[in-house]
Each structure stands twice: as structure tokens, then as C-alpha cells.
N, C-alpha and C positions, 0 to 999 in steps of 0.2 A: 871757748864760748861758754858763758855761765848759764845755769838753769834759768836765772832771772831774765837773761837776754832772750832765750828760747821762748819763755812764757810770754814776754812782751810781744815778740814777733807773732806767736800763735794767736794771741788775743787780738792784735791789730788786724791780722789776716781774717780771722773769724768775723769781726765786725764788718769788714769790707765785703765778705761773702754774703752776709745777711742783707746787705743793701741791694735791692733788686736792680738789675741792669740788663743789658742786651743778652748776656749769657743765660741768666735765669729766665728771662722772657722766652728765649728760644728753647731752653730745656723744658719748661712747663708746656709749651706748645707741642713739643715732640712727645712728652709724656701723655698728653691728652689723647693723642691719636696713634700711639704705637705701644709696643710691649715694653716691659721693664728692662729687658735685655738691651733693646735699642736705646732706650733712654739712658741706661747706665753707660753704654758705650759713648754717648754724647757727653755725659758728665766726665768720663775719663779723658775725652778729648779736650774739654775745658780745662781739666787739671793739667794736662800735658802743656797747654799753652802757658799756664802759670809757671810751670817748671822751666819752660824756655826762657821766660823773663827772669826768673830767679837765677838761672845759670848765666845769663847775659850779665847780670849785675855782679855776680861773684867773679866772673872772668874779666870784669872791668870794661864790658862792652857798652856801658852807658855813655862813655866818652865817644865811642864809635857811632853810637846812635845819634848823638848830637851833631857829629860831623856829617852824617847822612840824613839831616833833618828833612830834606826834600822827599826822600823815599817815605819817611814816616808821614809826611804831609799828604802824599798821594794815597797811602793806605788809609789815612784818616778820612779823606774825602770820599774814597771808594766805599768805605764802611758806612759813612753817612748816607750816601746815595742808595746803597743796598737796603738800609733800614727804612729809608723814605719809600722805596719801592714796595717793601713788605707792608708798610703802613697803608699804602694805596690799595694793594691787593686785598688786605684784610677788610678795609673799609668798604670797598666796592663789591667784593665777592663774599667775604666773610668766611667763617668756619661753619661748615654744614654739620647737621646732626650726625651724618655718617663719619665725619672727621674725628669725632670723639669716640668712635668705636675702633677697636684694634683692627687695622687693615692688614694687607699682605705684608709678609716679612720683608723688611728693607735690609740693605747691606749694613752690616755692623761697622765695616770700615768707613762707609760713607757717613754714618752717624758720628764716628770718632773724629773724622777729618772736619766735619761741620763744626763740632765743638771746639776743635783746635783753632780753626779760622776765626770763630766768633771771639775767642779770647785774644788772639793776636791783633785783632782790630778794635779791641775794647780800650778806650782811653783810660777808663778807671783802673784797669790792670796795669797799664803803662805807668800811670802816675804812682801807683802803690809801689811797684817794684823799682822803678828808675829814680823815684824821688824820695819816697818815704822809707823804704827798707834801709838805704844807706845811713839814715839817721837813727835807726834802731840797732843796727849791727855794724861792727867795725870790719868792713869788707877787707881791708888790707891784712888783717890778722886771721882770716878764716883758713882753717886747715882742711885737708881732704875729709877728715872725720866730721868736722863741723858742717861741711857741704852736704854730706849724706844725711846728717841729722836734720838739716833744713829741708832736704827733699822729703824725708819721712814725715816731718811735722806738717809740711805743706800738703802732702797727700792725705794725711789723716784729717786735717782741718777742712780741706775742700770736700772730701767725701762726706764728712759729718754735716757740712753746710748744704750740699746739693741733693743728697739722697732723700732727705725729708720733703723737698719740693717735688721730687718724682713720685713719692708715695702719696702725698696730698693731692697731686694732680690726677693720679690714677683713681683715687677715691672720689674726686670731684667729677669724674667723667660722666656719671649718671645724672648729676645735677645739670651739667651743661648740655644735656640732650634736649632740655626744654627750650623752645623757640625764643622766649623772652630773655632767658638767661644767656643764650647764645648771642643774641643781638647786643646785649650789654657787654658781653665779653669781647665781641668783635670791635665795638666802638671804643671801648676802654683800651684794648690792646693797640688798636690803630693810633689812637691819640698818644699813648705812651711812646710807641715806636717813633712817631713823627717828632715828638718832643725830644726824644733821645737823639734823633738824626740832626735836628737843629742845634742841639747842645754840642754834639761832636763837631759840627761844621764851624761853629763860632769860637771853639776853644783854641 
């Protein structure tokens, strides 16, 4: 695998990471009301989900995924329903002022698993790895060394793309303690999540 191929893959992945989606939405929400450690654990979980998709592609499991399309359909609709539920809760209950303050320490494992599940149910990640990556990389010729290089590049790119969101959310915590700002955040987040749920359901 050439340096140009790795660079093309890294650039494409970085662009995808920068496009806000369910993963970034969940990560920012976690960062607003928890510690950096918990938010980082969630970011690592999101990254692990990407590595699962990458591994599936390298092992040729994209064909298997197509064969079990019903399973993916169930995951897709379950994910859409969950996002719709979150949108409803945020719109009706909203994020409170105390939610933007660091609360009791939560399980690091729980944060990691939540990040993993968000990615595994994210259609954007599915499309990137199962459809776009094979056009960037010759999957049939990947060696063990190439695979570990891809894992390393994916890890670096995802951490570079998600950690700034965590830092910015932490810095914005003070701003979102204002009632007006919180109301706007709640309505914007709920609308975005509902739109994402609808998009996932009709894809």
C-alpha cells in the first residue's frame, strides 16, 4: 500500500469525521455534562466502532453484511427509534443548568460502550467503510502490515477529529448555563436528532 493511498484514506476519513453526525452529537452532549476522562472514553468507543467496520471490510465481510441485510435493517430502525426518543426527551425535558456541570463520576466502561454502539448504528460510518473505502484501497492486496497501518491511521485521524469537540464543549459549558442558551441548545439538538432519525429511517 503506497503513501498516496494512505494519505487519500486519511483525508477522506478526516472529512467524514468533521461532518457532524449522531456520534459527534452524543459526544458533545457527554462532554457538556461529564469529565474529560469520561468523554475521552466515549471517543475511544466511537473509534473502536470504526475499527470494527474497517476490520470487516479488510476481512471481506462486506459481502456477509449484504447477505444479512435484514439484521442491518433492524439495527438501522432501532437506531432511528432511539434517536427519535432522545429528540423527544431533549425537546420536552431539555438539558438543565445542572447538566452542564460535571456530575458524579460515571462508568468509563459505560461511556466506552455507548460510543461503540453509536458508531455501529451510524449509517454514515457504514457507508464510508462498506462502500467508499473499497474504492480507495485495493482490499484484495492488503497485507497484515497494511492492516495495522490502517488501524494506526484511523486511530490518529479519529482522535484528532473528536478530541477538539470535547475540548470545545468543555469550554462552552459556562455559556450553556444561561437559560436562553440552554433553550436554544435543547431545541436545536432535538431538531437535529429528529432529522437524523428520519434520515436514517428512509435510507
